C-alpha positions in Angstrom: 39.8 -67.7 79.5 37.6 -67.1 82.5 35.0 -69.0 84.3 31.9 -66.3 85.4 28.7 -67.7 87.4 25.5 -66.5 87.4 23.6 -66.9 90.5 19.7 -66.0 90.1 18.1 -64.7 93.1 15.2 -62.9 92.3 12.8 -65.5 93.5 10.0 -64.5 96.0 10.7 -68.0 97.9 6.7 -68.4 99.6 7.1 -71.8 99.4 9.8 -71.4 103.0 7.7 -68.4 104.1 10.5 -66.3 105.9 8.4 -62.5 104.8 11.0 -61.9 101.9 12.9 -63.2 99.5 14.8 -66.7 99.9 18.3 -66.0 98.2 18.3 -63.4 101.8 17.4 -65.8 104.4 20.2 -66.7 106.5 21.3 -70.0 107.2 23.6 -70.2 110.6 23.5 -66.5 110.2 24.9 -65.6 107.2 22.3 -64.9 104.3 22.1 -67.7 101.6 23.3 -65.8 98.9 26.6 -64.7 100.4 27.5 -68.5 101.5 26.4 -69.5 97.6 28.6 -66.6 96.3 31.3 -67.4 98.6 31.4 -71.2 97.8 31.8 -70.7 94.3 34.6 -68.0 94.5 36.3 -70.6 97.0 36.1 -73.2 94.5 39.6 -71.1 93.5 38.1 -71.4 89.5 35.5 -68.8 89.8 36.9 -65.7 88.6 34.0 -63.9 88.6 29.7 -63.8 89.9 26.8 -62.1 88.4 24.0 -62.3 90.8 20.7 -61.4 89.3 18.7 -59.6 92.6 15.2 -58.4 93.6 15.7 -55.2 91.5 14.3 -53.1 95.1 17.2 -55.1 96.3 20.3 -54.7 94.4 21.5 -51.9 96.9 21.3 -54.3 99.8 23.3 -57.5 97.6 25.7 -55.4 96.6 26.5 -54.1 100.1 26.2 -57.7 101.1 28.6 -59.0 98.6 31.0 -55.7 98.8 35.0 -56.8 98.2 33.7 -60.3 95.9 34.5 -60.1 92.3 30.3 -59.6 92.1 28.5 -57.6 89.9 24.9 -57.5 91.0 21.8 -56.2 88.8 18.1 -56.5 88.6 17.1 -59.8 87.5 13.4 -60.8 85.5 10.3 -61.8 86.6 11.4 -65.9 86.7 14.6 -67.9 86.9 14.4 -67.8 83.5 14.0 -64.2 83.0 16.9 -63.9 85.7 19.0 -66.1 84.0 18.6 -64.2 80.6 19.3 -60.8 82.5 22.9 -62.1 83.9 24.1 -63.6 80.1 23.3 -59.8 78.5 25.5 -57.9 81.5 28.8 -59.9 80.2 30.3 -58.2 76.9 30.4 -59.8 74.0 28.3 -62.5 75.7 25.8 -60.8 75.6 21.9 -61.0 73.4 22.4 -59.9 69.8 18.9 -60.0 69.7 17.6 -57.5 72.1 15.2 -60.7 73.4 14.6 -59.9 77.4 12.9 -60.2 79.8 11.9 -59.0 82.6 14.2 -56.1 83.6 15.8 -54.0 80.5 17.7 -51.6 82.4 21.5 -52.4 81.2 23.7 -53.5 84.1 27.4 -53.3 84.1 29.4 -54.8 81.8 31.5 -57.9 83.2 35.0 -58.0 82.1 35.4 -59.1 78.5 32.8 -61.6 77.7 34.9 -62.9 74.3 37.5 -64.7 77.0 34.6 -66.4 78.8 35.3 -70.0 78.7 32.8 -71.4 81.4 29.7 -70.2 82.1 28.2 -71.6 85.6 24.4 -71.4 86.5 23.9 -71.2 90.7 20.7 -71.7 92.6 21.2 -68.8 95.9 19.1 -72.0 97.3 22.1 -74.2 97.6 24.1 -72.5 99.8 26.1 -75.6 101.1 27.0 -76.7 98.0 30.8 -78.0 98.4 33.5 -76.2 96.2 34.8 -79.1 95.1 31.4 -79.5 93.3 31.5 -76.6 90.9 35.5 -78.2 90.4 34.2 -80.7 89.0 31.5 -78.9 87.2 34.1 -76.9 85.2 37.0 -79.2 84.7 33.9 -81.5 83.1 33.3 -78.1 81.1 36.6 -77.3 79.9 37.1 -81.8 78.8 34.5 -80.7 75.8 31.1 -81.4 77.9 29.6 -78.4 76.4 26.4 -78.7 79.0 27.4 -79.8 82.3 24.5 -80.9 85.8 25.8 -82.6 88.9 23.3 -84.9 89.8 22.6 -87.8 92.3 20.8 -91.1 92.1 17.2 -90.6 93.6 16.2 -93.0 97.0 12.9 -93.7 96.7 10.3 -95.9 95.1 8.6 -93.3 92.7 5.1 -93.5 91.8 3.3 -91.9 88.8 0.1 -91.0 90.4 -2.8 -89.5 88.3 -5.4 -86.7 89.3 -7.5 -88.3 91.3 -4.5 -89.4 93.2 -4.5 -92.8 91.7 -1.4 -94.7 91.2 -0.5 -95.3 87.3 2.6 -97.1 87.4 5.8 -97.7 89.1 8.6 -96.3 88.1 11.9 -97.8 87.6 14.3 -95.5 89.1 17.1 -96.9 88.6 17.4 -94.6 85.5 16.2 -91.4 87.1 18.4 -88.7 88.1 17.6 -85.4 90.8 19.8 -82.8 89.2 21.2 -80.3 91.3 23.4 -76.9 90.5 26.2 -75.1 89.6 25.1 -75.9 86.3 28.2 -75.7 83.3 27.5 -74.6 79.7 29.6 -73.5 77.0 28.5 -69.6 76.5 27.7 -69.6 73.1 25.3 -73.0 74.0 23.9 -71.0 77.0 22.9 -68.3 75.6 21.8 -69.4 72.3 19.0 -71.8 74.9 18.1 -68.7 76.7 17.3 -67.0 73.3 15.4 -69.8 71.8 13.4 -70.3 75.1 12.1 -66.0 75.3 12.0 -65.7 71.6 8.9 -68.9 72.3 7.8 -67.9 75.5 9.0 -71.2 77.1 10.7 -71.4 81.2 12.8 -74.3 82.9 13.3 -75.2 86.4 17.0 -75.4 84.9 19.0 -74.4 82.2 19.9 -77.7 81.2 16.5 -78.6 79.8 16.6 -75.4 78.1 19.7 -77.1 76.1 17.8 -80.7 76.0 15.2 -78.3 74.3 17.8 -77.7 71.5 18.5 -81.2 71.1 21.9 -80.6 72.8 23.5 -83.5 74.8 23.8 -82.8 78.7 26.8 -84.7 80.8 25.9 -85.5 84.0 28.9 -86.0 86.3 27.9 -86.8 90.4 26.3 -84.7 92.7 27.1 -84.1 96.5 24.3 -84.3 98.8 25.6 -81.1 100.6 24.4 -79.3 97.6 20.8 -79.7 98.8 18.2 -76.7 97.9 16.3 -74.8 100.2 13.1 -74.4 99.7 11.2 -75.4 102.5 11.0 -74.4 106.2 11.9 -78.2 106.7 14.8 -77.8 104.1 16.1 -74.5 106.3 16.2 -76.1 110.1 18.0 -78.8 108.2 20.5 -76.4 106.5 20.7 -74.4 109.9 21.3 -77.8 111.7 24.4 -79.1 109.5 26.6 -74.9 109.1 25.6 -74.8 113.1 26.8 -78.7 113.6 30.1 -77.9 111.5 31.1 -75.4 113.3 30.1 -76.9 116.7 32.6 -79.8 115.6 35.4 -77.0 114.6 34.8 -75.2 117.6 35.5 -79.0 119.6 38.4 -79.6 117.5 40.3 -76.1 118.3 39.6 -77.0 122.1 41.0 -80.3 122.0 44.1 -78.9 120.2 
């Protein structure tokens, strides 16, 4: 039984303003996509990764990830469509109803999908996600939770504001959580959620939202601050700093020894 991770990486990254798709922007000199994939594989629990890249950058992504157990295919028009395209590449965990969005060209099959035990979906824009978090999500799915998300408590006070900019209410943050990736799923459940969303023309900012829409339970496990999402230039500077600081620390430790 295997674990396959899907990495949607076809977004334009307009908010980052880097002039190229976000997944290909470097953090600490290494493209975010490469860091994200390597973090998944470093966990020791991920057997294969399917990357959904922009159609015009499929070859480039393949070159960046050469030598790894990775399949690269063209993603769809949005995140939800890209995940569905990747699911369609899993032999036996594909899309039996033929409900696709985005690029319709079939990607190469990824092993024997009937043997897939867990499917992870991970943002390429979370390049510093610790391998231990990947392991925790997989372990939770294997323990019987069919949909698992890593979460963090919300630190800031949260206000609900109307369209005129006036505060309507203060929200009880004790019951709120910020959601991260990777998110883990039983393959059949994730496929069913995406098929339902595609048929309804619906989308979500995360895959767990599609599962929730089916009325299924989503289980939360503790997240990790390092699994931050790089969305804005500020996030990018912070991620660069964290990587460079870690490298400097390792170098100093080597000299001390």
